[in-house]
KOLBA-702821 format. One record per residue (C-alpha): chain; residue number from 0; x, y, z. Coordinates in steps of 0.1 Angstrom, whole numbers. Example, Ala and Ser with C-alpha at 12.3 -4.5 7.8 and 13.67 -1.06 7.14 Angstrom:
! residues 2
<atom ch="A" i="0" u="123" v="-45" w="78"/>
<atom ch="A" i="1" u="137" v="-11" w="71"/>
This chain:
! residues 362
<atom ch="A" i="0" u="-1756" v="438" w="-212"/>
<atom ch="A" i="1" u="-1781" v="413" w="-197"/>
<atom ch="A" i="2" u="-1818" v="415" w="-202"/>
<atom ch="A" i="3" u="-1842" v="410" w="-173"/>
<atom ch="A" i="4" u="-1865" v="382" w="-183"/>
<atom ch="A" i="5" u="-1884" v="369" w="-151"/>
<atom ch="A" i="6" u="-1920" v="379" w="-147"/>
<atom ch="A" i="7" u="-1929" v="403" w="-120"/>
<atom ch="A" i="8" u="-1956" v="380" w="-107"/>
<atom ch="A" i="9" u="-1950" v="342" w="-110"/>
<atom ch="A" i="10" u="-1980" v="318" w="-111"/>
<atom ch="A" i="11" u="-1974" v="314" w="-73"/>
<atom ch="A" i="12" u="-1973" v="351" w="-68"/>
<atom ch="A" i="13" u="-1980" v="348" w="-30"/>
<atom ch="A" i="14" u="-1943" v="338" w="-26"/>
<atom ch="A" i="15" u="-1929" v="367" w="-47"/>
<atom ch="A" i="16" u="-1928" v="400" w="-28"/>
<atom ch="A" i="17" u="-1922" v="433" w="-46"/>
<atom ch="A" i="18" u="-1910" v="463" w="-26"/>
<atom ch="A" i="19" u="-1920" v="498" w="-38"/>
<atom ch="A" i="20" u="-1906" v="529" w="-22"/>
<atom ch="A" i="21" u="-1924" v="562" w="-28"/>
<atom ch="A" i="22" u="-1957" v="545" w="-31"/>
<atom ch="A" i="23" u="-1975" v="573" w="-13"/>
<atom ch="A" i="24" u="-1963" v="597" w="-40"/>
<atom ch="A" i="25" u="-1977" v="606" w="-75"/>
<atom ch="A" i="26" u="-1957" v="582" w="-97"/>
<atom ch="A" i="27" u="-1951" v="556" w="-70"/>
<atom ch="A" i="28" u="-1988" v="551" w="-62"/>
<atom ch="A" i="29" u="-1995" v="544" w="-98"/>
<atom ch="A" i="30" u="-1966" v="520" w="-100"/>
<atom ch="A" i="31" u="-1979" v="502" w="-69"/>
<atom ch="A" i="32" u="-2014" v="500" w="-84"/>
<atom ch="A" i="33" u="-2002" v="487" w="-117"/>
<atom ch="A" i="34" u="-1982" v="460" w="-99"/>
<atom ch="A" i="35" u="-2012" v="450" w="-78"/>
<atom ch="A" i="36" u="-2034" v="448" w="-110"/>
<atom ch="A" i="37" u="-2008" v="423" w="-124"/>
<atom ch="A" i="38" u="-2010" v="401" w="-93"/>
<atom ch="A" i="39" u="-1978" v="411" w="-75"/>
<atom ch="A" i="40" u="-1977" v="407" w="-38"/>
<atom ch="A" i="41" u="-1968" v="443" w="-26"/>
<atom ch="A" i="42" u="-1948" v="456" w="3"/>
<atom ch="A" i="43" u="-1945" v="494" w="5"/>
<atom ch="A" i="44" u="-1920" v="514" w="25"/>
<atom ch="A" i="45" u="-1937" v="541" w="45"/>
<atom ch="A" i="46" u="-1925" v="565" w="71"/>
<atom ch="A" i="47" u="-1946" v="570" w="103"/>
<atom ch="A" i="48" u="-1956" v="605" w="90"/>
<atom ch="A" i="49" u="-1966" v="593" w="55"/>
<atom ch="A" i="50" u="-1999" v="603" w="41"/>
<atom ch="A" i="51" u="-2016" v="571" w="28"/>
<atom ch="A" i="52" u="-2044" v="587" w="9"/>
<atom ch="A" i="53" u="-2030" v="577" w="-25"/>
<atom ch="A" i="54" u="-2030" v="540" w="-13"/>
<atom ch="A" i="55" u="-2067" v="537" w="-3"/>
<atom ch="A" i="56" u="-2081" v="502" w="-11"/>
<atom ch="A" i="57" u="-2047" v="490" w="-24"/>
<atom ch="A" i="58" u="-2039" v="455" w="-12"/>
<atom ch="A" i="59" u="-2004" v="457" w="2"/>
<atom ch="A" i="60" u="-1982" v="451" w="32"/>
<atom ch="A" i="61" u="-1966" v="481" w="49"/>
<atom ch="A" i="62" u="-1930" v="482" w="61"/>
<atom ch="A" i="63" u="-1923" v="512" w="83"/>
<atom ch="A" i="64" u="-1889" v="527" w="76"/>
<atom ch="A" i="65" u="-1869" v="553" w="58"/>
<atom ch="A" i="66" u="-1843" v="552" w="30"/>
<atom ch="A" i="67" u="-1820" v="571" w="54"/>
<atom ch="A" i="68" u="-1822" v="543" w="79"/>
<atom ch="A" i="69" u="-1803" v="512" w="66"/>
<atom ch="A" i="70" u="-1816" v="489" w="93"/>
<atom ch="A" i="71" u="-1852" v="496" w="83"/>
<atom ch="A" i="72" u="-1843" v="488" w="47"/>
<atom ch="A" i="73" u="-1828" v="454" w="56"/>
<atom ch="A" i="74" u="-1861" v="445" w="74"/>
<atom ch="A" i="75" u="-1882" v="458" w="45"/>
<atom ch="A" i="76" u="-1862" v="436" w="20"/>
<atom ch="A" i="77" u="-1868" v="403" w="38"/>
<atom ch="A" i="78" u="-1882" v="379" w="12"/>
<atom ch="A" i="79" u="-1883" v="405" w="-16"/>
<atom ch="A" i="80" u="-1872" v="396" w="-51"/>
<atom ch="A" i="81" u="-1879" v="429" w="-70"/>
<atom ch="A" i="82" u="-1875" v="465" w="-59"/>
<atom ch="A" i="83" u="-1890" v="497" w="-75"/>
<atom ch="A" i="84" u="-1872" v="526" w="-60"/>
<atom ch="A" i="85" u="-1895" v="555" w="-69"/>
<atom ch="A" i="86" u="-1891" v="576" w="-37"/>
<atom ch="A" i="87" u="-1876" v="610" w="-42"/>
<atom ch="A" i="88" u="-1875" v="644" w="-25"/>
<atom ch="A" i="89" u="-1890" v="664" w="-54"/>
<atom ch="A" i="90" u="-1887" v="700" w="-42"/>
<atom ch="A" i="91" u="-1875" v="730" w="-62"/>
<atom ch="A" i="92" u="-1871" v="750" w="-30"/>
<atom ch="A" i="93" u="-1859" v="739" w="4"/>
<atom ch="A" i="94" u="-1848" v="757" w="35"/>
<atom ch="A" i="95" u="-1821" v="731" w="40"/>
<atom ch="A" i="96" u="-1810" v="718" w="5"/>
<atom ch="A" i="97" u="-1789" v="691" w="22"/>
<atom ch="A" i="98" u="-1821" v="673" w="31"/>
<atom ch="A" i="99" u="-1826" v="667" w="-7"/>
<atom ch="A" i="100" u="-1792" v="651" w="-10"/>
<atom ch="A" i="101" u="-1797" v="630" w="21"/>
<atom ch="A" i="102" u="-1830" v="617" w="7"/>
<atom ch="A" i="103" u="-1821" v="613" w="-29"/>
<atom ch="A" i="104" u="-1784" v="604" w="-29"/>
<atom ch="A" i="105" u="-1777" v="588" w="4"/>
<atom ch="A" i="106" u="-1811" v="571" w="5"/>
<atom ch="A" i="107" u="-1806" v="556" w="-29"/>
<atom ch="A" i="108" u="-1771" v="544" w="-20"/>
<atom ch="A" i="109" u="-1784" v="528" w="13"/>
<atom ch="A" i="110" u="-1811" v="509" w="-7"/>
<atom ch="A" i="111" u="-1787" v="498" w="-34"/>
<atom ch="A" i="112" u="-1764" v="484" w="-7"/>
<atom ch="A" i="113" u="-1792" v="466" w="11"/>
<atom ch="A" i="114" u="-1805" v="452" w="-22"/>
<atom ch="A" i="115" u="-1771" v="437" w="-30"/>
<atom ch="A" i="116" u="-1770" v="420" w="4"/>
<atom ch="A" i="117" u="-1806" v="407" w="0"/>
<atom ch="A" i="118" u="-1797" v="393" w="-35"/>
<atom ch="A" i="119" u="-1825" v="412" w="-52"/>
<atom ch="A" i="120" u="-1832" v="398" w="-87"/>
<atom ch="A" i="121" u="-1841" v="431" w="-103"/>
<atom ch="A" i="122" u="-1840" v="467" w="-92"/>
<atom ch="A" i="123" u="-1858" v="495" w="-111"/>
<atom ch="A" i="124" u="-1845" v="529" w="-102"/>
<atom ch="A" i="125" u="-1867" v="560" w="-110"/>
<atom ch="A" i="126" u="-1845" v="588" w="-121"/>
<atom ch="A" i="127" u="-1856" v="619" w="-140"/>
<atom ch="A" i="128" u="-1855" v="635" w="-175"/>
<atom ch="A" i="129" u="-1834" v="662" w="-159"/>
<atom ch="A" i="130" u="-1803" v="640" w="-160"/>
<atom ch="A" i="131" u="-1807" v="637" w="-198"/>
<atom ch="A" i="132" u="-1823" v="669" w="-211"/>
<atom ch="A" i="133" u="-1793" v="692" w="-214"/>
<atom ch="A" i="134" u="-1785" v="716" w="-242"/>
<atom ch="A" i="135" u="-1765" v="702" w="-271"/>
<atom ch="A" i="136" u="-1753" v="713" w="-304"/>
<atom ch="A" i="137" u="-1777" v="693" w="-326"/>
<atom ch="A" i="138" u="-1805" v="669" w="-323"/>
<atom ch="A" i="139" u="-1826" v="660" w="-292"/>
<atom ch="A" i="140" u="-1809" v="645" w="-261"/>
<atom ch="A" i="141" u="-1815" v="609" w="-255"/>
<atom ch="A" i="142" u="-1803" v="581" w="-232"/>
<atom ch="A" i="143" u="-1768" v="582" w="-248"/>
<atom ch="A" i="144" u="-1764" v="619" w="-239"/>
<atom ch="A" i="145" u="-1734" v="623" w="-216"/>
<atom ch="A" i="146" u="-1745" v="651" w="-192"/>
<atom ch="A" i="147" u="-1723" v="666" w="-166"/>
<atom ch="A" i="148" u="-1730" v="676" w="-130"/>
<atom ch="A" i="149" u="-1723" v="713" w="-137"/>
<atom ch="A" i="150" u="-1752" v="712" w="-163"/>
<atom ch="A" i="151" u="-1777" v="703" w="-136"/>
<atom ch="A" i="152" u="-1797" v="733" w="-125"/>
<atom ch="A" i="153" u="-1807" v="733" w="-88"/>
<atom ch="A" i="154" u="-1803" v="709" w="-59"/>
<atom ch="A" i="155" u="-1831" v="685" w="-70"/>
<atom ch="A" i="156" u="-1815" v="678" w="-104"/>
<atom ch="A" i="157" u="-1780" v="676" w="-90"/>
<atom ch="A" i="158" u="-1791" v="651" w="-64"/>
<atom ch="A" i="159" u="-1809" v="630" w="-89"/>
<atom ch="A" i="160" u="-1778" v="631" w="-112"/>
<atom ch="A" i="161" u="-1756" v="619" w="-83"/>
<atom ch="A" i="162" u="-1781" v="592" w="-73"/>
<atom ch="A" i="163" u="-1783" v="580" w="-109"/>
<atom ch="A" i="164" u="-1745" v="577" w="-110"/>
<atom ch="A" i="165" u="-1747" v="554" w="-79"/>
<atom ch="A" i="166" u="-1774" v="533" w="-96"/>
<atom ch="A" i="167" u="-1752" v="529" w="-127"/>
<atom ch="A" i="168" u="-1722" v="521" w="-106"/>
<atom ch="A" i="169" u="-1742" v="494" w="-88"/>
<atom ch="A" i="170" u="-1752" v="479" w="-121"/>
<atom ch="A" i="171" u="-1716" v="478" w="-132"/>
<atom ch="A" i="172" u="-1708" v="460" w="-100"/>
<atom ch="A" i="173" u="-1733" v="433" w="-107"/>
<atom ch="A" i="174" u="-1766" v="444" w="-91"/>
<atom ch="A" i="175" u="-1794" v="440" w="-117"/>
<atom ch="A" i="176" u="-1804" v="476" w="-120"/>
<atom ch="A" i="177" u="-1825" v="492" w="-147"/>
<atom ch="A" i="178" u="-1830" v="530" w="-148"/>
<atom ch="A" i="179" u="-1861" v="548" w="-160"/>
<atom ch="A" i="180" u="-1862" v="585" w="-166"/>
<atom ch="A" i="181" u="-1898" v="598" w="-166"/>
<atom ch="A" i="182" u="-1903" v="631" w="-184"/>
<atom ch="A" i="183" u="-1932" v="652" w="-171"/>
<atom ch="A" i="184" u="-1959" v="630" w="-158"/>
<atom ch="A" i="185" u="-1994" v="644" w="-155"/>
<atom ch="A" i="186" u="-2028" v="628" w="-148"/>
<atom ch="A" i="187" u="-2050" v="616" w="-119"/>
<atom ch="A" i="188" u="-2039" v="611" w="-84"/>
<atom ch="A" i="189" u="-2016" v="640" w="-79"/>
<atom ch="A" i="190" u="-2027" v="647" w="-44"/>
<atom ch="A" i="191" u="-1999" v="669" w="-32"/>
<atom ch="A" i="192" u="-1997" v="682" w="-60"/>
<atom ch="A" i="193" u="-1963" v="681" w="-77"/>
<atom ch="A" i="194" u="-1946" v="713" w="-91"/>
<atom ch="A" i="195" u="-1960" v="705" w="-125"/>
<atom ch="A" i="196" u="-1994" v="698" w="-110"/>
<atom ch="A" i="197" u="-1993" v="732" w="-92"/>
<atom ch="A" i="198" u="-1987" v="748" w="-126"/>
<atom ch="A" i="199" u="-2018" v="731" w="-140"/>
<atom ch="A" i="200" u="-2039" v="740" w="-109"/>
<atom ch="A" i="201" u="-2027" v="776" w="-112"/>
<atom ch="A" i="202" u="-2039" v="777" w="-148"/>
<atom ch="A" i="203" u="-2073" v="761" w="-139"/>
<atom ch="A" i="204" u="-2077" v="788" w="-112"/>
<atom ch="A" i="205" u="-2069" v="817" w="-135"/>
<atom ch="A" i="206" u="-2035" v="823" w="-120"/>
<atom ch="A" i="207" u="-2014" v="820" w="-152"/>
<atom ch="A" i="208" u="-2014" v="855" w="-167"/>
<atom ch="A" i="209" u="-1988" v="845" w="-193"/>
<atom ch="A" i="210" u="-1962" v="820" w="-204"/>
<atom ch="A" i="211" u="-1925" v="819" w="-208"/>
<atom ch="A" i="212" u="-1908" v="805" w="-239"/>
<atom ch="A" i="213" u="-1900" v="770" w="-225"/>
<atom ch="A" i="214" u="-1912" v="735" w="-231"/>
<atom ch="A" i="215" u="-1916" v="701" w="-215"/>
<atom ch="A" i="216" u="-1922" v="665" w="-226"/>
<atom ch="A" i="217" u="-1956" v="655" w="-214"/>
<atom ch="A" i="218" u="-1966" v="619" w="-206"/>
<atom ch="A" i="219" u="-1995" v="603" w="-187"/>
<atom ch="A" i="220" u="-1986" v="591" w="-152"/>
<atom ch="A" i="221" u="-2004" v="558" w="-157"/>
<atom ch="A" i="222" u="-1983" v="552" w="-189"/>
<atom ch="A" i="223" u="-1952" v="560" w="-169"/>
<atom ch="A" i="224" u="-1962" v="533" w="-143"/>
<atom ch="A" i="225" u="-1966" v="508" w="-171"/>
<atom ch="A" i="226" u="-1932" v="518" w="-184"/>
<atom ch="A" i="227" u="-1917" v="508" w="-150"/>
<atom ch="A" i="228" u="-1931" v="473" w="-153"/>
<atom ch="A" i="229" u="-1919" v="471" w="-189"/>
<atom ch="A" i="230" u="-1884" v="481" w="-178"/>
<atom ch="A" i="231" u="-1884" v="454" w="-151"/>
<atom ch="A" i="232" u="-1895" v="427" w="-176"/>
<atom ch="A" i="233" u="-1877" v="438" w="-208"/>
<atom ch="A" i="234" u="-1850" v="463" w="-198"/>
<atom ch="A" i="235" u="-1813" v="457" w="-201"/>
<atom ch="A" i="236" u="-1792" v="459" w="-169"/>
<atom ch="A" i="237" u="-1773" v="491" w="-166"/>
<atom ch="A" i="238" u="-1794" v="509" w="-193"/>
<atom ch="A" i="239" u="-1816" v="540" w="-190"/>
<atom ch="A" i="240" u="-1850" v="544" w="-206"/>
<atom ch="A" i="241" u="-1868" v="577" w="-211"/>
<atom ch="A" i="242" u="-1905" v="573" w="-204"/>
<atom ch="A" i="243" u="-1920" v="602" w="-222"/>
<atom ch="A" i="244" u="-1947" v="613" w="-247"/>
<atom ch="A" i="245" u="-1948" v="645" w="-267"/>
<atom ch="A" i="246" u="-1925" v="675" w="-266"/>
<atom ch="A" i="247" u="-1947" v="706" w="-261"/>
<atom ch="A" i="248" u="-1940" v="743" w="-255"/>
<atom ch="A" i="249" u="-1956" v="758" w="-225"/>
<atom ch="A" i="250" u="-1979" v="778" w="-248"/>
<atom ch="A" i="251" u="-1991" v="745" w="-264"/>
<atom ch="A" i="252" u="-1996" v="730" w="-229"/>
<atom ch="A" i="253" u="-2018" v="759" w="-219"/>
<atom ch="A" i="254" u="-2038" v="757" w="-251"/>
<atom ch="A" i="255" u="-2044" v="719" w="-245"/>
<atom ch="A" i="256" u="-2055" v="726" w="-210"/>
<atom ch="A" i="257" u="-2078" v="754" w="-223"/>
<atom ch="A" i="258" u="-2095" v="730" w="-247"/>
<atom ch="A" i="259" u="-2099" v="704" w="-220"/>
<atom ch="A" i="260" u="-2112" v="727" w="-192"/>
<atom ch="A" i="261" u="-2129" v="757" w="-207"/>
<atom ch="A" i="262" u="-2105" v="782" w="-192"/>
<atom ch="A" i="263" u="-2089" v="807" w="-215"/>
<atom ch="A" i="264" u="-2053" v="802" w="-224"/>
<atom ch="A" i="265" u="-2029" v="831" w="-215"/>
<atom ch="A" i="266" u="-2022" v="853" w="-245"/>
<atom ch="A" i="267" u="-1989" v="870" w="-236"/>
<atom ch="A" i="268" u="-1954" v="857" w="-235"/>
<atom ch="A" i="269" u="-1935" v="868" w="-204"/>
<atom ch="A" i="270" u="-1899" v="878" w="-211"/>
<atom ch="A" i="271" u="-1875" v="856" w="-191"/>
<atom ch="A" i="272" u="-1860" v="885" w="-172"/>
<atom ch="A" i="273" u="-1894" v="895" w="-160"/>
<atom ch="A" i="274" u="-1902" v="859" w="-148"/>
<atom ch="A" i="275" u="-1868" v="858" w="-131"/>
<atom ch="A" i="276" u="-1873" v="891" w="-113"/>
<atom ch="A" i="277" u="-1907" v="880" w="-101"/>
<atom ch="A" i="278" u="-1893" v="848" w="-88"/>
<atom ch="A" i="279" u="-1866" v="866" w="-68"/>
<atom ch="A" i="280" u="-1893" v="888" w="-52"/>
<atom ch="A" i="281" u="-1916" v="859" w="-45"/>
<atom ch="A" i="282" u="-1888" v="838" w="-30"/>
<atom ch="A" i="283" u="-1878" v="867" w="-7"/>
<atom ch="A" i="284" u="-1914" v="871" w="5"/>
<atom ch="A" i="285" u="-1917" v="834" w="10"/>
<atom ch="A" i="286" u="-1886" v="832" w="32"/>
<atom ch="A" i="287" u="-1900" v="860" w="53"/>
<atom ch="A" i="288" u="-1934" v="843" w="56"/>
<atom ch="A" i="289" u="-1919" v="809" w="63"/>
<atom ch="A" i="290" u="-1936" v="792" w="33"/>
<atom ch="A" i="291" u="-1926" v="776" w="0"/>
<atom ch="A" i="292" u="-1925" v="801" w="-29"/>
<atom ch="A" i="293" u="-1952" v="798" w="-55"/>
<atom ch="A" i="294" u="-1926" v="806" w="-81"/>
<atom ch="A" i="295" u="-1895" v="786" w="-73"/>
<atom ch="A" i="296" u="-1863" v="803" w="-85"/>
<atom ch="A" i="297" u="-1849" v="770" w="-96"/>
<atom ch="A" i="298" u="-1880" v="763" w="-117"/>
<atom ch="A" i="299" u="-1875" v="797" w="-135"/>
<atom ch="A" i="300" u="-1838" v="789" w="-141"/>
<atom ch="A" i="301" u="-1848" v="755" w="-156"/>
<atom ch="A" i="302" u="-1873" v="773" w="-179"/>
<atom ch="A" i="303" u="-1844" v="789" w="-199"/>
<atom ch="A" i="304" u="-1840" v="755" w="-216"/>
<atom ch="A" i="305" u="-1867" v="734" w="-233"/>
<atom ch="A" i="306" u="-1868" v="700" w="-217"/>
<atom ch="A" i="307" u="-1873" v="682" w="-251"/>
<atom ch="A" i="308" u="-1859" v="647" w="-255"/>
<atom ch="A" i="309" u="-1860" v="617" w="-279"/>
<atom ch="A" i="310" u="-1880" v="589" w="-262"/>
<atom ch="A" i="311" u="-1878" v="564" w="-290"/>
<atom ch="A" i="312" u="-1855" v="539" w="-272"/>
<atom ch="A" i="313" u="-1883" v="529" w="-247"/>
<atom ch="A" i="314" u="-1907" v="525" w="-276"/>
<atom ch="A" i="315" u="-1883" v="504" w="-295"/>
<atom ch="A" i="316" u="-1868" v="482" w="-268"/>
<atom ch="A" i="317" u="-1896" v="481" w="-242"/>
<atom ch="A" i="318" u="-1927" v="483" w="-263"/>
<atom ch="A" i="319" u="-1937" v="515" w="-244"/>
<atom ch="A" i="320" u="-1968" v="531" w="-260"/>
<atom ch="A" i="321" u="-1979" v="563" w="-243"/>
<atom ch="A" i="322" u="-2013" v="578" w="-250"/>
<atom ch="A" i="323" u="-2015" v="613" w="-266"/>
<atom ch="A" i="324" u="-2003" v="641" w="-244"/>
<atom ch="A" i="325" u="-2035" v="661" w="-249"/>
<atom ch="A" i="326" u="-2054" v="632" w="-234"/>
<atom ch="A" i="327" u="-2030" v="631" w="-205"/>
<atom ch="A" i="328" u="-2035" v="668" w="-198"/>
<atom ch="A" i="329" u="-2073" v="665" w="-201"/>
<atom ch="A" i="330" u="-2073" v="637" w="-176"/>
<atom ch="A" i="331" u="-2052" v="658" w="-152"/>
<atom ch="A" i="332" u="-2074" v="688" w="-155"/>
<atom ch="A" i="333" u="-2106" v="667" w="-150"/>
<atom ch="A" i="334" u="-2091" v="651" w="-119"/>
<atom ch="A" i="335" u="-2080" v="684" w="-103"/>
<atom ch="A" i="336" u="-2114" v="699" w="-109"/>
<atom ch="A" i="337" u="-2133" v="668" w="-97"/>
<atom ch="A" i="338" u="-2113" v="668" w="-65"/>
<atom ch="A" i="339" u="-2118" v="705" w="-56"/>
<atom ch="A" i="340" u="-2084" v="719" w="-66"/>
<atom ch="A" i="341" u="-2103" v="742" w="-91"/>
<atom ch="A" i="342" u="-2139" v="751" w="-96"/>
<atom ch="A" i="343" u="-2158" v="737" w="-127"/>
<atom ch="A" i="344" u="-2161" v="760" w="-157"/>
<atom ch="A" i="345" u="-2196" v="768" w="-169"/>
<atom ch="A" i="346" u="-2187" v="766" w="-206"/>
<atom ch="A" i="347" u="-2161" v="751" w="-228"/>
<atom ch="A" i="348" u="-2133" v="771" w="-244"/>
<atom ch="A" i="349" u="-2140" v="769" w="-281"/>
<atom ch="A" i="350" u="-2115" v="761" w="-308"/>
<atom ch="A" i="351" u="-2121" v="795" w="-324"/>
<atom ch="A" i="352" u="-2112" v="813" w="-291"/>
<atom ch="A" i="353" u="-2081" v="791" w="-289"/>
<atom ch="A" i="354" u="-2072" v="801" w="-325"/>
<atom ch="A" i="355" u="-2078" v="837" w="-316"/>
<atom ch="A" i="356" u="-2054" v="835" w="-287"/>
<atom ch="A" i="357" u="-2028" v="819" w="-309"/>
<atom ch="A" i="358" u="-2031" v="848" w="-333"/>
<atom ch="A" i="359" u="-2025" v="874" w="-306"/>
<atom ch="A" i="360" u="-1998" v="856" w="-287"/>
<atom ch="A" i="361" u="-1963" v="871" w="-288"/>
């Protein structure tokens, strides 16, 4: 396998254009800002309906287009040497699931084809931990884990699995593609917010009465952005790199948020069948009301398996050094509170109270 050596920004960086898709989203906006801080000349792909709030004060050129429109991609790639394809349709519930496949699979294939014709020198594709974190007999899954499509729960994971397969195929055919698989990014700038962000906001607003026995790998979003740049500079063509931090149970995540925010952590473990029944009811009401469910059924199905992974490859090969997960969760909580997603708490949640909750949790 070949290693990508060229710098993202050359000394004459005005002649080097880097295209970022998904720059209006959570991870993509941080990737774009990190690139700008390194002196890259940025072009971002935006749709006419895109909310540009995450890109305020960011020096960049806008290219109007859509990953589902090949002609717009050819225009956006004029003069571009490096592509960060971060855009994704990240929904755990959709009235028309085929929209997720059109955006994530067909859109990625369109961009890969356009990048090949444009002779792009490096292409970083943002996949997801979901294509790696599947149950196995022993040890933690890592980049060498050979998952199957039938192990992907829900349309989002299936679409990302299929899109990743297209990226790997393009790398085998000669396009300089490196794949990054972020785990569960948290931190500032989650304007929408993401499904994980909604879970944190619900906790901060006292809407998390309990926890299910599940777990996630938590990583700071700004570290994930840095991992994208490291993958472009040091990654090996055709390889995947998990960009993650610490494996934490949901109970541990809530206790870390409690320590950071002053909110009490939930004390009771909710049996899976109760969570599943609640999700079925909530999804039914959401369909009748014409809104997205607050408890996506796919999210509950995913919760049956802890999304724990071994992220040592990125540390070893890219020099990836994420900050502690507790700090990432603290930064996320502070950002949501400071931006009005939750009200400030009048007092801190003490270590003794946290210990008391741990004692009484079941």
